[in-house]
C-alpha positions in Angstrom: -0.1 114.2 11.5 1.3 113.9 8.0 4.8 114.8 6.9 5.2 117.9 4.8 5.9 117.6 1.1 9.6 116.7 0.5 11.8 119.6 -0.3 15.0 117.7 -1.1 15.4 114.5 -3.1 17.9 111.7 -2.8 20.3 111.5 -5.8 18.5 108.5 -7.4 15.1 110.0 -6.7 16.3 113.3 -8.1 17.4 111.6 -11.3 14.0 109.9 -11.6 12.3 113.2 -10.9 14.2 114.8 -13.8 13.3 111.8 -16.1 9.6 111.9 -15.3 9.5 115.7 -15.4 10.8 115.4 -19.0 8.0 113.0 -19.9 5.3 115.1 -18.2 4.6 117.7 -20.8 4.6 115.2 -23.7 1.0 114.2 -23.4 -0.6 117.6 -22.5 -2.5 119.4 -25.2 -1.3 122.8 -23.7 2.4 121.9 -24.2 4.0 122.9 -27.5 6.2 119.7 -27.6 3.3 117.2 -27.1 2.5 114.8 -29.9 0.1 111.8 -30.4 3.1 109.5 -30.7 4.4 110.7 -27.3 1.0 110.4 -25.8 0.7 106.8 -27.0 4.2 106.0 -25.6 3.7 107.7 -22.2 0.1 107.2 -21.2 -1.3 103.9 -19.8 -4.5 102.4 -21.3 -6.4 102.9 -18.1 -5.3 106.5 -17.6 -7.8 109.1 -16.3 -7.6 112.6 -15.0 -9.4 115.2 -13.1 -9.0 118.5 -15.0 -8.6 122.0 -13.4 -12.3 122.3 -14.3 -13.1 119.5 -11.7 -14.4 117.2 -14.5 -13.1 113.7 -14.9 -11.7 112.6 -18.3 -10.6 109.3 -19.7 -7.6 108.4 -21.9 -9.6 108.7 -25.1 -10.8 112.2 -24.3 -7.3 113.4 -23.4 -5.9 111.9 -26.6 -8.7 113.5 -28.7 -8.0 116.9 -27.0 -4.4 116.7 -28.1 -5.3 115.5 -31.6 -7.8 118.3 -32.1 -5.9 121.2 -30.6 -6.0 124.2 -33.0 -2.2 124.5 -33.6 0.9 124.4 -31.4 0.6 126.6 -28.3 3.3 129.2 -27.6 6.1 128.1 -25.2 4.8 130.8 -22.8 1.7 128.7 -22.2 3.8 125.9 -20.5 6.1 126.9 -17.6 6.6 124.6 -14.7 8.3 124.9 -11.3 8.5 123.3 -7.9 8.9 119.7 -9.1 8.6 117.1 -6.4 8.7 113.4 -6.5 7.4 111.0 -3.9 7.8 107.2 -4.1 4.6 105.5 -3.1 6.0 102.1 -4.0 9.1 101.0 -5.9 6.9 101.0 -9.1 4.5 103.9 -8.4 5.7 107.6 -8.2 3.8 110.7 -7.4 5.1 113.7 -9.4 3.9 117.2 -8.4 4.6 120.6 -9.8 3.1 124.0 -10.5 2.1 124.9 -14.0 2.1 128.6 -14.8 0.1 129.7 -17.8 -0.8 133.3 -18.8 -4.4 133.0 -17.7 -3.9 130.8 -14.5 -1.6 128.8 -12.3 -2.4 125.3 -11.2 -1.0 122.6 -8.9 -0.5 119.4 -10.8 0.1 115.8 -9.8 0.7 112.7 -12.0 0.9 109.1 -10.9 3.6 107.4 -12.9 3.7 103.6 -12.8 6.6 101.4 -13.9 4.7 99.0 -16.2 5.6 99.9 -19.7 8.1 98.3 -22.1 11.9 98.6 -21.5 12.2 101.6 -23.9 9.6 103.5 -21.8 9.0 101.8 -18.6 7.1 104.6 -16.9 3.5 105.3 -17.9 1.1 108.0 -16.6 -1.9 106.4 -15.0 -3.5 109.4 -13.3 -3.3 113.2 -13.5 -5.0 116.0 -11.6 -4.9 119.8 -12.0 -6.1 122.1 -9.3 -6.3 125.9 -9.9 -4.4 128.1 -7.6 -6.0 131.3 -6.3 -4.2 134.4 -7.5 -1.5 135.5 -5.1 -0.8 132.0 -3.6 
């Protein structure tokens, strides 16, 4: 039997959760604050994701989606809640949250690995979005 998702975080873990949560939107095309410079700073070379569509995308595709977005989305298109952080190892963290957008909600996870330069030691290595059925 597996343990339920953590509901409270230790102080150090809570601080890291806040830090990673602040980085999370910086590489998503749907987030108004995202930029190519942030993407390059926060996303590992081997990054890949499974989108809410169920399709697999590589780093190049995700970067191109950000580069080609047709303008900056409204802030209302990026609202997150229920942040949780689980340490898988001392250098690998699983960040989960719910993204609420006007047309859908989705559960999101990102694996953050401590492998970057000192200025930005945490890099996103994997991301997945799973649509949530209405009313759940």
